[in-house]
C-alpha positions in Angstrom: -32.8 -8.1 -6.7 -30.8 -10.6 -4.7 -27.0 -10.3 -3.9 -25.3 -13.3 -5.5 -22.3 -13.1 -3.1 -20.3 -11.1 -0.7 -16.7 -10.9 0.6 -14.7 -10.1 3.7 -11.6 -7.9 3.7 -9.5 -7.7 6.8 -5.9 -7.2 8.0 -6.8 -9.2 11.0 -6.6 -12.6 9.2 -2.8 -12.0 8.8 -2.1 -11.1 12.4 -0.7 -13.5 15.0 -3.1 -15.6 17.0 -2.2 -13.7 20.2 -2.8 -10.3 18.6 -6.0 -8.6 20.0 -7.1 -7.8 16.4 -6.5 -11.3 15.1 -9.4 -12.7 13.0 -9.3 -16.4 12.3 -10.3 -17.2 8.7 -12.1 -20.3 9.9 -14.3 -18.2 12.1 -15.2 -16.2 9.0 -16.1 -19.4 7.1 -18.2 -20.7 10.0 -20.0 -17.4 10.4 -21.0 -17.5 6.7 -22.3 -21.0 7.1 -24.3 -20.1 10.2 -25.8 -17.1 8.4 -26.8 -19.2 5.4 -28.2 -21.8 7.8 -30.4 -19.2 9.5 -31.6 -17.6 6.3 -32.0 -20.6 4.0 -31.9 -23.7 6.1 -30.5 -26.8 4.6 -32.0 -28.2 1.4 -30.1 -31.5 1.8 -31.8 -32.8 4.9 -35.2 -32.6 6.5 -33.6 -31.4 9.8 -32.1 -28.0 9.1 -30.8 -27.6 12.7 -28.4 -30.5 12.8 -26.5 -30.3 9.5 -24.0 -27.5 8.8 -24.2 -26.1 5.3 -21.1 -26.5 3.1 -19.2 -23.3 2.4 -20.2 -23.1 -1.3 -23.9 -23.0 -0.3 -23.3 -19.8 1.6 -22.9 -16.5 -0.3 -19.4 -15.9 1.0 -17.4 -15.8 -2.3 -14.3 -13.7 -1.7 -11.7 -13.2 1.0 -9.3 -10.2 0.8 -6.1 -10.0 2.9 -2.7 -8.3 2.7 0.4 -10.0 1.4 3.7 -8.8 0.0 7.4 -9.7 0.0 7.8 -8.7 3.6 4.4 -9.5 5.0 4.4 -13.1 4.0 1.9 -14.5 6.5 -0.8 -13.7 4.0 0.6 -16.2 1.6 0.7 -18.8 4.3 -3.0 -18.1 5.1 -3.9 -18.4 1.5 -2.2 -21.8 1.3 -4.0 -22.9 4.5 -7.3 -21.9 3.0 -6.6 -23.6 -0.3 -5.7 -26.9 1.5 -8.9 -26.6 3.6 -11.1 -26.1 0.6 -9.6 -29.1 -1.2 -10.5 -31.4 1.7 -13.7 -33.4 1.7 -16.6 -31.7 3.4 -16.4 -34.1 6.4 -12.8 -33.0 7.0 -13.8 -29.3 6.7 -16.4 -29.8 9.3 -14.0 -31.6 11.7 -11.5 -28.7 11.3 -14.2 -26.2 12.1 -15.1 -28.1 15.3 -18.7 -28.1 14.2 -21.2 -30.9 15.2 -22.9 -32.4 12.2 -24.7 -35.4 10.9 -23.5 -37.7 8.1 -26.1 -36.4 5.6 -24.7 -36.4 2.1 -24.1 -32.9 0.8 -22.3 -31.7 -2.4 -18.7 -30.6 -2.4 -17.5 -27.3 -4.0 -17.3 -27.5 -7.8 -15.4 -25.4 -10.4 -18.7 -23.7 -11.3 -18.9 -22.3 -7.8 -15.4 -20.9 -7.2 -14.1 -19.2 -4.1 -11.7 -16.3 -4.7 -8.9 -14.9 -2.5 -7.6 -11.4 -3.4 -4.4 -9.9 -2.2 -4.2 -6.3 -1.0 -1.1 -4.1 -0.7 1.2 -6.2 -2.8 3.6 -3.3 -3.2 3.0 -1.5 0.2 4.3 -2.8 3.5 3.3 -1.7 7.0 5.9 -2.6 9.6 3.1 -3.0 12.2 0.9 -4.8 9.7 -1.5 -1.9 9.5 -2.7 -2.0 13.1 -0.9 1.0 14.5 0.5 4.4 13.5 3.6 3.1 11.7 4.2 4.7 8.3 4.0 2.4 5.2 6.7 2.2 2.6 6.5 1.1 -1.1 8.2 -2.1 -2.3 9.1 -0.5 -5.6 12.2 0.7 -7.4 12.6 4.1 -9.1 14.7 5.1 -12.1 15.9 8.6 -11.3 18.4 11.1 -12.8 21.8 10.7 -11.0 24.1 13.1 -12.9 24.5 15.2 -16.0 26.7 14.1 -18.8 27.6 15.3 -22.3 25.6 13.6 -25.0 25.4 13.6 -28.7 22.0 13.6 -30.4 21.7 13.6 -34.2 25.1 15.3 -34.4 24.2 18.0 -31.9 26.1 18.3 -28.7 24.1 18.7 -25.6 23.7 17.7 -21.9 21.7 14.7 -20.9 20.9 13.0 -17.6 22.3 9.6 -16.6 19.5 7.5 -15.0 19.9 4.7 -12.5 17.6 2.5 -10.5 17.4 3.3 -6.9 18.2 -0.2 -5.7 21.5 0.0 -7.6 22.5 3.3 -6.1 25.0 3.9 -3.3 23.4 2.9 0.0 25.6 5.2 2.0 22.8 7.7 2.3 24.3 10.5 0.2 22.1 11.9 -2.6 23.2 11.5 -6.3 25.5 14.1 -7.8 22.7 15.7 -9.8 20.9 16.5 -6.6 23.3 19.3 -5.5 23.1 20.8 -9.0 19.3 20.8 -8.8 19.4 22.3 -5.3 21.7 25.1 -6.3 19.6 25.8 -9.4 16.4 26.0 -7.3 18.0 28.2 -4.6 19.4 30.5 -7.3 16.1 30.8 -9.0 14.6 32.4 -5.8 17.6 34.4 -4.7 15.9 37.7 -5.7 19.3 39.1 -6.3 18.1 42.0 -8.5 15.6 43.1 -5.8 18.3 43.0 -3.1 20.6 45.1 -5.3 17.8 47.6 -6.0 17.0 47.9 -2.3 20.5 49.4 -1.8 19.7 52.2 -4.3 16.0 52.9 -3.7 13.0 52.0 -1.6 11.3 48.9 -2.9 7.6 49.1 -3.8 5.1 47.0 -1.7 4.9 44.5 -4.5 8.6 44.1 -4.7 8.9 43.7 -0.9 6.2 41.0 -1.1 8.1 39.3 -3.8 11.3 39.4 -1.8 9.6 38.0 1.3 8.1 35.2 -0.9 11.5 34.3 -2.4 13.0 34.1 1.1 10.2 31.9 2.3 10.6 29.5 -0.6 14.4 29.3 0.0 13.7 28.5 3.6 11.3 25.7 2.6 13.8 24.3 0.1 16.5 24.4 2.8 14.2 22.6 5.2 13.5 19.9 2.6 17.3 19.5 2.1 17.9 19.1 5.9 15.1 16.5 6.2 16.4 14.5 3.2 18.5 12.1 5.4 15.5 11.2 7.5 13.0 10.6 4.6 11.6 7.0 4.6 11.4 6.7 0.9 11.2 8.6 -2.4 7.5 8.2 -2.4 7.3 9.7 1.1 9.4 12.7 0.0 7.2 13.3 -3.0 4.1 13.0 -0.8 5.4 15.6 1.6 6.3 17.9 -1.3 2.9 17.6 -3.1 0.6 17.5 0.0 2.4 20.0 2.3 5.0 22.2 0.7 3.3 23.0 -2.7 -0.2 23.6 -1.2 1.5 26.0 1.4 2.9 28.0 -1.5 
């Protein structure tokens, strides 16, 4: 069967004009018209070589480009495209610098919509996705910050106080609960009973392996603790934990 439409997705449409990877959205529109002209000709005139097809008669139906709170050029491009599509066809052709005749052709109608989709609304690339810069998430996290006494149905216990990351102290220090969690994790792998046993007897091969494994895990935890101050984001820290540390274990 035939393909009713296609789309173009590109970071290049949001790059500055002087960037080597810049892609002008008007060039995309014109290329779609040229392709439709070659394949289908022009049903609105007997001379299919002199009249440029209107955009809605090509099969280009969707453009996809990045935009978010920090990469705002995508929003500007969307507004430019919208203004362009709302113009009469003659003005569209003039802006595209395309020679044309004055043959009457239909203008876009609501039954033939053109869609613009936004990618990465919550992920920002400082280099706009053209280099090796690391992305970061434009989201907030509600995390445990400290332990506090709580009463639940008449039973005393200990609960965690949660706070959104955007409201936390920006001084760079971790929340109080972090040190408690760090000490707990280090203590869990201290292998103290094996160390004490080693002073009284020779450890079995399995016990020595367990002791070496505990020391390795403590080293990994310590390394994570040292790297905490240089972590780009909570998501990056989790990604490092789940993709590198845990698989290594």
